[in-house]
C-alpha positions as CSV (number, residue, x, y, z in Angstrom):
1,X,88.9,123.2,32.8
2,X,91.7,120.8,33.9
3,X,91.0,117.0,34.0
4,X,91.2,117.0,37.8
5,X,88.8,120.1,38.0
6,X,86.3,118.0,35.9
7,X,86.6,115.1,38.4
8,X,85.9,117.6,41.4
9,X,82.9,119.3,39.7
10,X,81.4,115.9,38.6
11,X,81.5,114.8,42.2
12,X,80.9,118.2,43.9
13,X,77.4,117.2,45.5
14,X,78.9,113.9,46.9
15,X,81.7,116.0,48.6
16,X,79.1,118.2,50.0
17,X,77.2,115.3,51.4
18,X,80.7,114.2,52.9
19,X,81.3,117.6,54.5
20,X,78.0,117.5,55.9
21,X,78.3,114.2,57.7
22,X,77.6,114.3,61.4
23,X,81.1,112.9,61.8
24,X,82.8,115.8,60.3
25,X,80.4,118.4,61.8
26,X,80.9,117.3,65.3
27,X,84.5,116.8,64.7
28,X,84.7,120.5,64.1
29,X,82.5,121.4,67.1
30,X,84.4,119.1,69.5
31,X,81.2,117.2,70.1
32,X,81.9,113.9,68.4
33,X,81.7,111.0,70.8
34,X,85.0,109.5,72.0
35,X,83.7,106.2,71.0
36,X,83.2,107.2,67.4
37,X,86.4,108.8,67.2
38,X,88.2,105.7,68.6
39,X,86.3,103.5,66.0
40,X,87.5,105.7,63.1
41,X,91.1,105.8,64.3
42,X,91.3,102.1,64.6
43,X,89.9,101.6,61.1
44,X,91.9,104.4,59.8
45,X,95.0,102.8,60.9
46,X,94.0,99.5,59.2
47,X,93.1,101.5,55.9
48,X,96.4,103.5,55.8
49,X,98.4,100.1,55.6
50,X,96.4,99.1,52.6
51,X,96.5,102.5,51.3
52,X,100.4,102.6,51.6
53,X,100.4,99.3,49.6
54,X,98.5,100.7,46.8
55,X,100.5,103.9,46.7
56,X,103.6,101.6,46.4
57,X,102.2,99.7,43.4
58,X,101.4,103.0,41.9
59,X,104.9,103.9,42.2
60,X,105.9,100.6,40.6
61,X,103.6,101.4,37.6
62,X,104.7,105.1,37.3
63,X,105.6,106.4,33.8
64,X,108.7,108.4,34.8
65,X,111.3,108.7,37.9
66,X,109.8,111.5,39.2
67,X,106.4,109.9,39.7
68,X,108.0,106.7,41.1
69,X,109.7,109.0,43.7
70,X,106.5,110.8,44.5
71,X,104.4,107.8,45.2
72,X,107.0,105.7,46.9
73,X,107.5,108.6,49.3
74,X,103.8,108.9,49.7
75,X,103.6,105.2,50.6
76,X,106.2,105.5,53.0
77,X,104.3,108.6,54.8
78,X,101.1,106.7,54.8
79,X,102.7,103.9,56.9
80,X,104.5,106.6,59.2
81,X,101.1,108.1,59.7
82,X,99.5,104.8,60.5
83,X,102.3,104.3,63.0
84,X,101.6,107.7,64.5
85,X,98.1,106.8,65.2
86,X,99.4,104.0,67.4
87,X,101.7,106.2,69.3
88,X,99.8,109.3,69.6
89,X,96.0,109.0,69.2
90,X,95.6,105.5,70.2
91,X,97.6,106.1,73.4
92,X,96.0,109.4,74.1
93,X,92.5,107.8,73.9
94,X,93.5,104.5,75.6
95,X,93.2,102.1,72.9
96,X,95.6,99.2,73.5
97,X,97.7,97.3,70.9
98,X,95.7,94.2,71.8
99,X,92.4,96.0,71.2
100,X,93.7,97.4,68.0
101,X,95.0,94.1,66.6
102,X,91.6,92.2,67.7
103,X,89.4,94.7,66.0
104,X,88.7,93.5,62.4
105,X,88.2,95.7,59.5
106,X,84.5,96.9,59.1
107,X,82.5,96.4,56.2
108,X,83.2,99.9,55.0
109,X,86.9,99.6,55.6
110,X,87.1,96.2,54.0
111,X,85.3,97.5,50.9
112,X,87.3,100.5,50.6
113,X,90.7,98.7,51.0
114,X,89.6,96.0,48.8
115,X,88.8,98.4,46.1
116,X,92.1,100.2,46.2
117,X,94.3,97.0,46.3
118,X,92.3,95.4,43.4
119,X,92.4,98.5,41.3
120,X,96.2,99.0,42.1
121,X,97.0,95.6,41.0
122,X,94.6,95.2,38.0
123,X,94.5,98.7,36.5
124,X,96.7,100.9,34.4
125,X,98.9,103.6,36.2
126,X,96.3,106.4,35.3
127,X,93.3,104.6,36.7
128,X,95.1,103.6,39.8
129,X,96.1,107.3,40.4
130,X,92.4,108.2,40.0
131,X,91.3,105.7,42.6
132,X,94.0,107.0,45.0
133,X,93.1,110.8,44.6
134,X,90.0,111.1,46.7
135,X,91.7,110.1,49.9
136,X,94.2,112.9,49.3
137,X,91.9,115.5,48.0
138,X,88.9,115.0,50.0
139,X,90.7,114.9,53.3
140,X,92.6,118.0,52.4
141,X,89.3,119.9,51.6
142,X,87.5,118.5,54.6
143,X,90.3,119.3,56.8
144,X,90.4,122.9,55.4
145,X,86.7,123.3,56.1
146,X,87.0,121.9,59.7
147,X,90.0,124.0,60.7
148,X,87.8,127.0,60.1
149,X,85.0,125.9,62.1
150,X,86.8,124.3,65.0
151,X,86.5,125.5,68.6
152,X,88.8,126.5,71.2
153,X,90.1,123.5,73.0
154,X,88.9,121.0,70.5
155,X,89.7,117.4,71.9
156,X,90.4,116.6,68.3
157,X,92.7,119.5,67.2
158,X,95.8,117.3,66.8
159,X,93.8,115.3,64.0
160,X,92.4,118.5,62.4
161,X,96.0,120.2,62.4
162,X,97.4,117.1,60.5
163,X,94.9,117.4,57.6
164,X,94.6,121.3,57.5
165,X,98.4,121.7,57.5
166,X,100.6,123.1,54.7
167,X,102.7,120.1,54.4
168,X,99.7,117.9,53.6
169,X,98.1,120.4,51.3
170,X,101.3,120.8,49.3
171,X,101.6,117.1,48.9
172,X,98.0,116.9,47.9
173,X,98.6,119.8,45.1
174,X,101.5,117.8,43.8
175,X,99.5,114.6,43.4
176,X,96.6,116.7,41.6
177,X,99.3,118.1,39.3
178,X,100.3,114.5,38.5
179,X,97.0,113.3,37.7
180,X,96.6,116.1,35.3
181,X,99.9,115.6,33.7
182,X,99.2,111.8,33.3
183,X,95.6,112.3,32.1
184,X,96.9,114.7,29.4
185,X,98.4,111.6,27.7
186,X,95.4,109.2,28.0
187,X,92.8,108.3,25.5
188,X,89.0,108.9,26.1
189,X,88.4,105.3,27.2
190,X,91.1,105.6,30.0
191,X,89.9,108.9,31.0
192,X,86.4,107.4,31.3
193,X,87.9,104.6,33.5
194,X,89.7,107.3,35.6
195,X,86.3,109.3,36.2
196,X,84.7,105.8,37.3
197,X,87.4,105.0,39.7
198,X,87.6,108.7,41.2
199,X,83.9,108.5,41.8
200,X,84.0,105.2,43.5
201,X,86.8,106.3,45.8
202,X,84.8,109.4,46.5
203,X,81.8,107.3,47.4
204,X,83.9,105.1,49.8
205,X,85.3,108.1,51.6
206,X,81.6,109.0,52.3
207,X,80.9,105.6,53.5
208,X,84.0,105.4,55.8
209,X,83.1,108.4,57.8
210,X,79.5,107.6,57.8
211,X,80.3,104.1,59.1
212,X,82.7,105.5,61.8
213,X,80.0,107.8,63.1
214,X,77.6,105.0,63.3
215,X,80.2,102.6,64.6
216,X,79.0,99.9,62.4
217,X,80.2,96.2,62.7
218,X,79.5,93.0,61.0
219,X,76.2,92.5,62.5
220,X,74.9,89.0,63.1
221,X,77.8,87.3,61.8
222,X,80.2,85.0,63.8
223,X,83.3,83.3,63.0
């Protein structure tokens, strides 16, 4: 069993809970409320900017030139996708630029982006990769599951197509291969930290989708 297979198997129960979240089930059936999806899109745009920055730091810490290219390109793509959310989904669902800019990060989004950026700056390259992997891998698997269940004329089909498409899945396979390559040269202590970082990232993936479905905000707090 490869290192990444160990990561996946050790967190399979958490993945199943993520797959079974009402957000993902209703996204597949096309019954997800527009308000919940808009909440998600706004927070995802905030998230992707931070994710792009963490990927850029991973590129800077990479062990070899190929990895520098891989994660620098991934950082660029994350920002391109973030902008496409503005140009496509936000326009389609009538989310204004002012509405996006005035919407703060939710507790879940703040927690997730803070974890990624803190890990990217403070940890070694292998641990950074493990923290970044859940967003790649879990999105790909969720996208694959949803596209098999989606209904005709699903209002969220464009989102589903993005994360179930071959281009995205190929990129994910390349990241998984890189993580295995890097893990092969790590000692046991580093691998243990990689396991912990991956599990935390997977937990925050669950939290992000659950928060979007509940449309959670910073309740009871003022400026």
